[in-house]
PyMOL Python script that loads the backbone (N, CA, C, O; Angstrom):
from pymol import cmd

cmd.read_pdbstr("""\
ATOM      1  N   MET A   1     104.622  85.881 137.588  1.00  0.00           N
ATOM      2  CA  MET A   1     103.249  85.485 137.743  1.00  0.00           C
ATOM      3  C   MET A   1     103.129  83.964 137.730  1.00  0.00           C
ATOM      4  O   MET A   1     102.499  83.371 138.605  1.00  0.00           O
ATOM      5  N   VAL A   2     103.730  83.356 136.744  1.00  0.00           N
ATOM      6  CA  VAL A   2     103.601  81.909 136.586  1.00  0.00           C
ATOM      7  C   VAL A   2     104.207  81.172 137.773  1.00  0.00           C
ATOM      8  O   VAL A   2     103.613  80.222 138.282  1.00  0.00           O
ATOM      9  N   SER A   3     105.363  81.593 138.208  1.00  0.00           N
ATOM     10  CA  SER A   3     106.019  80.901 139.322  1.00  0.00           C
ATOM     11  C   SER A   3     105.256  81.051 140.632  1.00  0.00           C
ATOM     12  O   SER A   3     105.450  80.261 141.557  1.00  0.00           O
ATOM     13  N   ASN A   4     104.388  82.061 140.718  1.00  0.00           N
ATOM     14  CA  ASN A   4     103.568  82.267 141.908  1.00  0.00           C
ATOM     15  C   ASN A   4     102.140  81.744 141.734  1.00  0.00           C
ATOM     16  O   ASN A   4     101.296  81.946 142.607  1.00  0.00           O
ATOM     17  N   GLY A   5     101.868  81.079 140.619  1.00  0.00           N
ATOM     18  CA  GLY A   5     100.551  80.510 140.379  1.00  0.00           C
ATOM     19  C   GLY A   5      99.472  81.526 140.062  1.00  0.00           C
ATOM     20  O   GLY A   5      98.285  81.248 140.233  1.00  0.00           O
ATOM     21  N   VAL A   6      99.874  82.704 139.601  1.00  0.00           N
ATOM     22  CA  VAL A   6      98.917  83.759 139.271  1.00  0.00           C
ATOM     23  C   VAL A   6      98.506  83.619 137.807  1.00  0.00           C
ATOM     24  O   VAL A   6      99.355  83.549 136.920  1.00  0.00           O
ATOM     25  N   GLU A   7      97.189  83.579 137.562  1.00  0.00           N
ATOM     26  CA  GLU A   7      96.669  83.514 136.205  1.00  0.00           C
ATOM     27  C   GLU A   7      96.395  84.927 135.698  1.00  0.00           C
ATOM     28  O   GLU A   7      96.027  85.812 136.471  1.00  0.00           O
ATOM     29  N   LEU A   8      96.578  85.132 134.393  1.00  0.00           N
ATOM     30  CA  LEU A   8      96.394  86.451 133.786  1.00  0.00           C
ATOM     31  C   LEU A   8      95.004  86.571 133.176  1.00  0.00           C
ATOM     32  O   LEU A   8      94.605  85.743 132.358  1.00  0.00           O
ATOM     33  N   VAL A   9      94.273  87.597 133.574  1.00  0.00           N
ATOM     34  CA  VAL A   9      93.009  87.971 132.937  1.00  0.00           C
ATOM     35  C   VAL A   9      93.224  89.380 132.406  1.00  0.00           C
ATOM     36  O   VAL A   9      93.558  90.294 133.160  1.00  0.00           O
ATOM     37  N   TYR A  10      93.028  89.551 131.087  1.00  0.00           N
ATOM     38  CA  TYR A  10      93.311  90.859 130.484  1.00  0.00           C
ATOM     39  C   TYR A  10      92.407  91.084 129.290  1.00  0.00           C
ATOM     40  O   TYR A  10      91.543  90.257 128.998  1.00  0.00           O
ATOM     41  N   GLY A  11      92.596  92.183 128.605  1.00  0.00           N
ATOM     42  CA  GLY A  11      91.724  92.606 127.519  1.00  0.00           C
ATOM     43  C   GLY A  11      91.732  91.774 126.266  1.00  0.00           C
ATOM     44  O   GLY A  11      90.902  92.010 125.388  1.00  0.00           O
ATOM     45  N   GLY A  12      92.618  90.816 126.130  1.00  0.00           N
ATOM     46  CA  GLY A  12      92.588  89.883 125.014  1.00  0.00           C
ATOM     47  C   GLY A  12      93.285  90.306 123.746  1.00  0.00           C
ATOM     48  O   GLY A  12      93.193  89.605 122.738  1.00  0.00           O
ATOM     49  N   GLY A  13      93.981  91.431 123.756  1.00  0.00           N
ATOM     50  CA  GLY A  13      94.671  91.893 122.549  1.00  0.00           C
ATOM     51  C   GLY A  13      96.029  91.234 122.359  1.00  0.00           C
ATOM     52  O   GLY A  13      96.622  90.712 123.303  1.00  0.00           O
ATOM     53  N   ARG A  14      96.505  91.267 121.125  1.00  0.00           N
ATOM     54  CA  ARG A  14      97.822  90.689 120.830  1.00  0.00           C
ATOM     55  C   ARG A  14      98.887  91.759 120.636  1.00  0.00           C
ATOM     56  O   ARG A  14     100.073  91.448 120.526  1.00  0.00           O
ATOM     57  N   LEU A  15      98.461  93.033 120.594  1.00  0.00           N
ATOM     58  CA  LEU A  15      99.379  94.128 120.328  1.00  0.00           C
ATOM     59  C   LEU A  15      99.845  94.789 121.625  1.00  0.00           C
ATOM     60  O   LEU A  15      99.173  94.700 122.652  1.00  0.00           O
ATOM     61  N   GLY A  16     100.975  95.437 121.568  1.00  0.00           N
ATOM     62  CA  GLY A  16     101.454  96.245 122.684  1.00  0.00           C
ATOM     63  C   GLY A  16     101.947  95.446 123.872  1.00  0.00           C
ATOM     64  O   GLY A  16     102.231  94.252 123.778  1.00  0.00           O
ATOM     65  N   LEU A  17     102.040  96.141 124.991  1.00  0.00           N
ATOM     66  CA  LEU A  17     102.598  95.572 126.209  1.00  0.00           C
ATOM     67  C   LEU A  17     101.801  94.371 126.711  1.00  0.00           C
ATOM     68  O   LEU A  17     102.386  93.365 127.112  1.00  0.00           O
ATOM     69  N   MET A  18     100.481  94.467 126.692  1.00  0.00           N
ATOM     70  CA  MET A  18      99.687  93.356 127.208  1.00  0.00           C
ATOM     71  C   MET A  18      99.816  92.116 126.323  1.00  0.00           C
ATOM     72  O   MET A  18      99.760  90.995 126.828  1.00  0.00           O
ATOM     73  N   GLY A  19      99.984  92.297 125.031  1.00  0.00           N
ATOM     74  CA  GLY A  19     100.226  91.167 124.148  1.00  0.00           C
ATOM     75  C   GLY A  19     101.539  90.480 124.503  1.00  0.00           C
ATOM     76  O   GLY A  19     101.631  89.253 124.489  1.00  0.00           O
ATOM     77  N   LEU A  20     102.546  91.276 124.818  1.00  0.00           N
ATOM     78  CA  LEU A  20     103.839  90.715 125.218  1.00  0.00           C
ATOM     79  C   LEU A  20     103.750  89.978 126.549  1.00  0.00           C
ATOM     80  O   LEU A  20     104.348  88.917 126.723  1.00  0.00           O
ATOM     81  N   VAL A  21     102.997  90.551 127.486  1.00  0.00           N
ATOM     82  CA  VAL A  21     102.810  89.892 128.781  1.00  0.00           C
ATOM     83  C   VAL A  21     102.087  88.557 128.578  1.00  0.00           C
ATOM     84  O   VAL A  21     102.487  87.541 129.146  1.00  0.00           O
ATOM     85  N   ALA A  22     101.038  88.560 127.780  1.00  0.00           N
ATOM     86  CA  ALA A  22     100.293  87.326 127.510  1.00  0.00           C
ATOM     87  C   ALA A  22     101.204  86.278 126.866  1.00  0.00           C
ATOM     88  O   ALA A  22     101.179  85.113 127.263  1.00  0.00           O
ATOM     89  N   ASP A  23     101.995  86.676 125.890  1.00  0.00           N
ATOM     90  CA  ASP A  23     102.935  85.759 125.243  1.00  0.00           C
ATOM     91  C   ASP A  23     103.894  85.151 126.261  1.00  0.00           C
ATOM     92  O   ASP A  23     104.141  83.945 126.243  1.00  0.00           O
ATOM     93  N   SER A  24     104.429  85.975 127.136  1.00  0.00           N
ATOM     94  CA  SER A  24     105.393  85.506 128.131  1.00  0.00           C
ATOM     95  C   SER A  24     104.769  84.517 129.100  1.00  0.00           C
ATOM     96  O   SER A  24     105.360  83.483 129.410  1.00  0.00           O
ATOM     97  N   VAL A  25     103.571  84.837 129.578  1.00  0.00           N
ATOM     98  CA  VAL A  25     102.888  83.934 130.511  1.00  0.00           C
ATOM     99  C   VAL A  25     102.607  82.598 129.824  1.00  0.00           C
ATOM    100  O   VAL A  25     102.813  81.543 130.425  1.00  0.00           O
ATOM    101  N   LEU A  26     102.146  82.627 128.588  1.00  0.00           N
ATOM    102  CA  LEU A  26     101.871  81.396 127.857  1.00  0.00           C
ATOM    103  C   LEU A  26     103.145  80.578 127.623  1.00  0.00           C
ATOM    104  O   LEU A  26     103.139  79.357 127.779  1.00  0.00           O
ATOM    105  N   GLU A  27     104.230  81.252 127.251  1.00  0.00           N
ATOM    106  CA  GLU A  27     105.493  80.559 126.995  1.00  0.00           C
ATOM    107  C   GLU A  27     106.008  79.851 128.242  1.00  0.00           C
ATOM    108  O   GLU A  27     106.666  78.814 128.151  1.00  0.00           O
ATOM    109  N   LEU A  28     105.706  80.416 129.397  1.00  0.00           N
ATOM    110  CA  LEU A  28     106.161  79.830 130.663  1.00  0.00           C
ATOM    111  C   LEU A  28     105.171  78.814 131.218  1.00  0.00           C
ATOM    112  O   LEU A  28     105.362  78.297 132.318  1.00  0.00           O
ATOM    113  N   GLY A  29     104.118  78.526 130.464  1.00  0.00           N
ATOM    114  CA  GLY A  29     103.167  77.502 130.872  1.00  0.00           C
ATOM    115  C   GLY A  29     102.031  77.987 131.754  1.00  0.00           C
ATOM    116  O   GLY A  29     101.320  77.180 132.353  1.00  0.00           O
ATOM    117  N   GLY A  30     101.854  79.294 131.839  1.00  0.00           N
ATOM    118  CA  GLY A  30     100.780  79.843 132.662  1.00  0.00           C
ATOM    119  C   GLY A  30      99.455  79.876 131.933  1.00  0.00           C
ATOM    120  O   GLY A  30      99.370  79.591 130.739  1.00  0.00           O
ATOM    121  N   LYS A  31      98.421  80.232 132.680  1.00  0.00           N
ATOM    122  CA  LYS A  31      97.085  80.345 132.108  1.00  0.00           C
ATOM    123  C   LYS A  31      96.755  81.807 131.838  1.00  0.00           C
ATOM    124  O   LYS A  31      97.018  82.687 132.657  1.00  0.00           O
ATOM    125  N   VAL A  32      96.167  82.043 130.657  1.00  0.00           N
ATOM    126  CA  VAL A  32      95.809  83.401 130.234  1.00  0.00           C
ATOM    127  C   VAL A  32      94.363  83.388 129.760  1.00  0.00           C
ATOM    128  O   VAL A  32      93.959  82.528 128.978  1.00  0.00           O
ATOM    129  N   TYR A  33      93.594  84.352 130.244  1.00  0.00           N
ATOM    130  CA  TYR A  33      92.205  84.521 129.836  1.00  0.00           C
ATOM    131  C   TYR A  33      92.056  85.904 129.222  1.00  0.00           C
ATOM    132  O   TYR A  33      92.291  86.913 129.887  1.00  0.00           O
ATOM    133  N   GLY A  34      91.669  85.950 127.962  1.00  0.00           N
ATOM    134  CA  GLY A  34      91.474  87.221 127.290  1.00  0.00           C
ATOM    135  C   GLY A  34      89.994  87.515 127.110  1.00  0.00           C
ATOM    136  O   GLY A  34      89.232  86.652 126.674  1.00  0.00           O
ATOM    137  N   VAL A  35      89.594  88.722 127.441  1.00  0.00           N
ATOM    138  CA  VAL A  35      88.204  89.155 127.293  1.00  0.00           C
ATOM    139  C   VAL A  35      88.222  90.300 126.283  1.00  0.00           C
ATOM    140  O   VAL A  35      88.793  91.360 126.539  1.00  0.00           O
ATOM    141  N   ILE A  36      87.585  90.068 125.125  1.00  0.00           N
ATOM    142  CA  ILE A  36      87.668  91.064 124.054  1.00  0.00           C
ATOM    143  C   ILE A  36      86.334  91.132 123.297  1.00  0.00           C
ATOM    144  O   ILE A  36      85.716  90.098 123.042  1.00  0.00           O
ATOM    145  N   PRO A  37      85.895  92.326 122.942  1.00  0.00           N
ATOM    146  CA  PRO A  37      84.649  92.461 122.180  1.00  0.00           C
ATOM    147  C   PRO A  37      84.787  91.865 120.776  1.00  0.00           C
ATOM    148  O   PRO A  37      85.865  91.883 120.181  1.00  0.00           O
ATOM    149  N   ASP A  38      83.672  91.338 120.260  1.00  0.00           N
ATOM    150  CA  ASP A  38      83.691  90.756 118.920  1.00  0.00           C
ATOM    151  C   ASP A  38      84.185  91.728 117.867  1.00  0.00           C
ATOM    152  O   ASP A  38      84.844  91.319 116.910  1.00  0.00           O
ATOM    153  N   ALA A  39      83.882  93.001 118.022  1.00  0.00           N
ATOM    154  CA  ALA A  39      84.304  94.008 117.035  1.00  0.00           C
ATOM    155  C   ALA A  39      85.820  94.035 116.896  1.00  0.00           C
ATOM    156  O   ALA A  39      86.333  94.209 115.790  1.00  0.00           O
ATOM    157  N   LEU A  40      86.548  93.866 118.000  1.00  0.00           N
ATOM    158  CA  LEU A  40      88.006  93.867 117.928  1.00  0.00           C
ATOM    159  C   LEU A  40      88.541  92.547 117.378  1.00  0.00           C
ATOM    160  O   LEU A  40      89.582  92.522 116.722  1.00  0.00           O
ATOM    161  N   VAL A  41      87.835  91.458 117.644  1.00  0.00           N
ATOM    162  CA  VAL A  41      88.230  90.176 117.052  1.00  0.00           C
ATOM    163  C   VAL A  41      88.135  90.286 115.541  1.00  0.00           C
ATOM    164  O   VAL A  41      89.015  89.813 114.821  1.00  0.00           O
ATOM    165  N   ASP A  42      87.059  90.916 115.058  1.00  0.00           N
ATOM    166  CA  ASP A  42      86.865  91.090 113.609  1.00  0.00           C
ATOM    167  C   ASP A  42      87.964  91.966 112.989  1.00  0.00           C
ATOM    168  O   ASP A  42      88.272  91.826 111.805  1.00  0.00           O
ATOM    169  N   LEU A  43      88.549  92.858 113.777  1.00  0.00           N
ATOM    170  CA  LEU A  43      89.644  93.705 113.269  1.00  0.00           C
ATOM    171  C   LEU A  43      91.002  93.013 113.369  1.00  0.00           C
ATOM    172  O   LEU A  43      92.033  93.608 113.054  1.00  0.00           O
ATOM    173  N   GLU A  44      90.996  91.767 113.804  1.00  0.00           N
ATOM    174  CA  GLU A  44      92.200  90.931 113.898  1.00  0.00           C
ATOM    175  C   GLU A  44      93.222  91.469 114.885  1.00  0.00           C
ATOM    176  O   GLU A  44      94.424  91.401 114.624  1.00  0.00           O
ATOM    177  N   VAL A  45      92.770  92.002 116.010  1.00  0.00           N
ATOM    178  CA  VAL A  45      93.704  92.425 117.036  1.00  0.00           C
ATOM    179  C   VAL A  45      93.640  91.513 118.259  1.00  0.00           C
ATOM    180  O   VAL A  45      94.297  91.775 119.266  1.00  0.00           O
ATOM    181  N   ALA A  46      92.849  90.443 118.171  1.00  0.00           N
ATOM    182  CA  ALA A  46      92.731  89.503 119.287  1.00  0.00           C
ATOM    183  C   ALA A  46      93.945  88.579 119.341  1.00  0.00           C
ATOM    184  O   ALA A  46      94.483  88.181 118.308  1.00  0.00           O
ATOM    185  N   HIS A  47      94.358  88.253 120.536  1.00  0.00           N
ATOM    186  CA  HIS A  47      95.435  87.285 120.740  1.00  0.00           C
ATOM    187  C   HIS A  47      94.900  85.909 120.418  1.00  0.00           C
ATOM    188  O   HIS A  47      93.811  85.557 120.870  1.00  0.00           O
ATOM    189  N   THR A  48      95.620  85.130 119.662  1.00  0.00           N
ATOM    190  CA  THR A  48      95.124  83.807 119.230  1.00  0.00           C
ATOM    191  C   THR A  48      95.617  82.677 120.121  1.00  0.00           C
ATOM    192  O   THR A  48      95.237  81.522 119.928  1.00  0.00           O
ATOM    193  N   GLY A  49      96.458  83.001 121.093  1.00  0.00           N
ATOM    194  CA  GLY A  49      96.997  81.960 121.976  1.00  0.00           C
ATOM    195  C   GLY A  49      96.027  81.608 123.058  1.00  0.00           C
ATOM    196  O   GLY A  49      96.316  80.750 123.891  1.00  0.00           O
TER     197      GLY A  49
END
""", "prot")
cmd.dss("prot")
cmd.show_as("cartoon", "prot")
cmd.util.cbc("prot")
cmd.orient("prot")
């Protein structure tokens, strides 16, 4: 994704496969946009990157 200039827009969680994808994109210098409801942020499952 990063090498092709594709930005990631996803559910904003830090757990599971999407959390790993977000981590990888960030580590490679890509842009990540997480969209997550406040209720899940309060449960501490939001990605902090």
